[in-house]
N, C-alpha and C positions, 0 to 999 in steps of 0.2 A: 757207689761213689767212684770206684776205680774202673777204668775202661779195660785195662789189661789185668789178667790174673796175677796174683802175687806169689803163688806157689812156686817154690824152687828159687825164689829171689829174696834178697834182703829188703826189709822195709824199716821205717823209722817211726817212732811214737810221735804223734802230733798233738796230744793232749798233755796237760801239765803232769798228771799222774795217771797211769793206766794200770788197772789191777789185772794180775795174771791169775786165771781161774783154772781149777782142776778139769772142768769141762763145761760146755754151754748148759748142760742139763743141771749142773749144780747151782746155778744162779737162783737166788731167792727173790721174792717180791721186794724185800727191804733193800736189795742191791741196785734198784733202778737208778739212783743218782750217780752210781759209778759207771754206768753204761752209756753208750751213745757218744756222739762227737763233741759233747760239751760236758764231759765227766766232772762231777763235783765231789771230790773225795771228802772234803770237810763235811758237807751235808750228808753224805752217805754214812760216815762214821757217827755223826751226831744223831742219826736216826735209828741206830742199832742199840739194843740192850746189851748188857754185859755178856750174856751167853752168845748172842749173835756175833759179837766182836771176836770170839775165839772159835768160830765155826771152821770146819775143815774144807770149805769150798775155795778158800783163797790160798794161793801158793806164795806170791810175792807181788811187788809192784815195780813198774818201770817208769822212769822219768822222761820228760820231754826231750826228744832228740836221741833217745837210746835206740840202738839198732837191734833188730831181731832177724832171724832166718825163718821165713814162712815155709812150713812143711806140708800144710793141708789147708783147704778152705771148705767151709760149710756155710750155708746161708747165714750171712751176717757175722760169721766168726772165722778166725784164723788160728790154726794150731801153729805155734811158733817155738823157736828156741831163743831165749834171751841170751845172746852171745856175750853180753857184758856182765853177766852174773854167773860166775863159775859154779857148777854143780856136778862135779865129776861122777859121783855115784849114780846120778840120774841120767846124764847125757854128757859125754866129753865135750860137746860143743857149747853147752850152757844150760840154763834152766828151762825145761820144757813146760808148756801150758797153753792156755787159750786166751785170746784177746778179741774184743769186738773189732771187726774189720774197719769200721769207720773211725777207729782211734789210731789207724796207721796210714802212712803215706809212703809211696814208692821212694826209694833212694834216687835222687835225680842224677842224670848222666853227668851234669856239671856240678857235682856236690861241692859246696863251699869248703875251702881249706883255710888254714891260718892258725895262729896261736889262740887256743880257746880261752874263754872266760868261764868262771864258775860262780853260781849264785852263792852269796855269802850272807844273805839275810834269811830269816826263817821262812818267810813267804813273800812273794812279790807278784806283780802282774805285768804282762806285756801289752802295750797299747799301740793303736794304729799310728799315732803321732805323739810327740811330746805333749803331755797333759791331755791327750785325746782319749777317745773311748777305749775301754778295756777289750782286748781281743782274746787273750789267753789268761784267765785268772788262775790263782793257786799255784804258780810256779814256785818250786820249793828249793830249800837249801841243798847244795850239791849238784844241781842241774848244770850241765855244760851247755854253753851257748857260743856260737861263732860270731865274732863281731862283723858288722856290715859297714863299718866306717868309723871315723873318730867320733868322740862325744861332742854334743852340741848343747851348750847352755845347761850342762848337768844331766843330760839324757844320752843314753847310749843306744845306737841302733844295732840290732842283732838279726841274724837269719832265723827263720822259723820253719820247721818242716811242713811241707804242703802249702806254704804261703809264698806268693811271688814277690811281695814287697816286704822290706824289713819292718820289724816291730821295735818298740822303744820301751826302755825301763830306766829308772833312775841310775845314774852312773855309779853311785856309791853302793848299789845293791849287788854289784858284781866285782870280782877281782881277777887278775890273771891267774891261770892255773899254775901252781908252783912248779918250778923245774928242779926242785930238790926234795929229798925225803923230809916229811914233817917231823918236828920234835914231838915226843909223846905228850908233852903238856899241851901242845897246840891241838892235837886230836881230842884230848880229854876236854879242852875248852869248848870245842864244837859240840861234843856229845852232851856236855853239861847244859848247853843252851836248850836242849830238848827235855830237860827235867820237867816232870809232871805231865808230859805228853801221854795220852791214853795208850794202854797196851792193846794192840790189835794184831791178831795172828796174821802173819804175812805182810804186815804194814811196813812201809819204807818211806814215811813222810812225817812232817811235824803235826799232821792231823791224827796219826796213829801209827804205832811202830812196835815191832817185837824185838826180842833180845839180840838176835843176830842181825836184824835190820839196823839197830842202833849202831852196832860195831861197823857194819858195812857202810852205812851212810857217813859216819864220822870220818872214816878213812877216805871214802870216795871224794869228800870235799877237797882233799889234797891230791887227788889224782891217783890214789892207791886203790886198786881193784881187788878187794878181798872176796873170797867166795861168799855166797848168800847165806848158807845155813851154818849153824854152830859146829856141827861135826866136820864139815868141810873146812871151816875156818881153823879148827884145831889141827887138821892134817896139813894145812898150808903155812902154819906158823911154827916157831922154834920153841920147844919146851925149855923152861929154866927151873932150877931146883926150888921147890917151895921154901920160902924163907929168904930167897934172894930176889923176889919179884920187886919191880919198881912201878912207880906211878905211870900209867899208860899201858902196862902189860894187860894181858887177858886172863881171867879165871875161867876154867871150864869145869862143867859138872856132869856127872853121869851116875846112875844107879848101878849096883853090882850086876855084871853080866849084860849090861845094856849100853847103847851108844850114847854119845854126848847129847844132852837135851837142853843145855843152858850155857850162856856165856855172859860175862860182865867185864867191865873195865876197872882195873885197879886204881883206886883214888888215893891211897896212902900206903906207905911201907908197912909191912906186918909188924905188930908190936904186942905188948902185953894185953892190950884191950881187944886183940883179935885182928881180923882183916876187914877192909872196907872196899866197896865197889859201887860203881854206877851201873845200873842195868834196867832194862825194860822188864818189869816183874809181873808175872802172871797173877801172883797172889794179891799184890797191891793194885793191879790193873792200871799201872802207870809207870813212868820212868822215875826211879828213886835212887838216891845215894844213901847207903846204909852200911852198918856193920853186919857181917854175915851172921845170921842166927844159927844156933846149933844144928838144926836140921839141914840147913844149907851147907854148913861146913862138913857135915857127914857125907855129902855127895861131891865135895870138891876133889877133883882128880888131878889137877895140875894148873900151873901158870905157864903161859906162853908169851913170847915176844915177837914183834913184827920187825 
């Protein structure tokens, strides 16, 4: 697809949701819908059984317009660093992994600039014209888009990576990216909209998400870039004394002698009934809000604040 090699340069994701893989060899037959220039994340997740949804071949996901640094190319694949998803223990530049090359576009020399918009609906689609045919389906909450002009009759034109002409989406599906830190309740409100979403290891979309992905995406909606994994999120946030946590803080969990393995968002002040959180739960295989059961409380190592 690309005339010039991408290695050593930045590129941009041109599909709604691109899955970051451990290696090209790790891809399974069931993963076919997530590959190629028209990746369909919802169909991919719907086609997997519960065990396949927690396979170790997926690292993370990247959203439309997200930039990467390409470090290597192999036939049909690019090894990249996802520079907008901090992962210091793995690479100080960002999260490393592999993407299909045809899900990337070169960063243009005349890259558009301006105040960004952010998708504030769970899922939307970009169209060739207002009310016209869909060109990019499955664009998800938290995706940043650059406006290509003022709204027209309730439709907003936006720039799309790899496309010369603007695409359109309903004006009310996007909002200006805030220029202030969000209130904790605002972030929790976004995360709560993902309640009952399936648990998918490495997922970062309303089609499927994991525990740190839920935290990352909820804050990303407001322009706050938290690290991608739970351990790195713990290292990047400020501890508070247990018993003083507030709604919107984060609970972190680890087993004795091991690193952080889970994170959830505090949904109520601690009380006699115990603690509550919203989290993408491996056991329930979905996003739930619940009181911490005893075995979860036994691995609670602290609360942190952003």
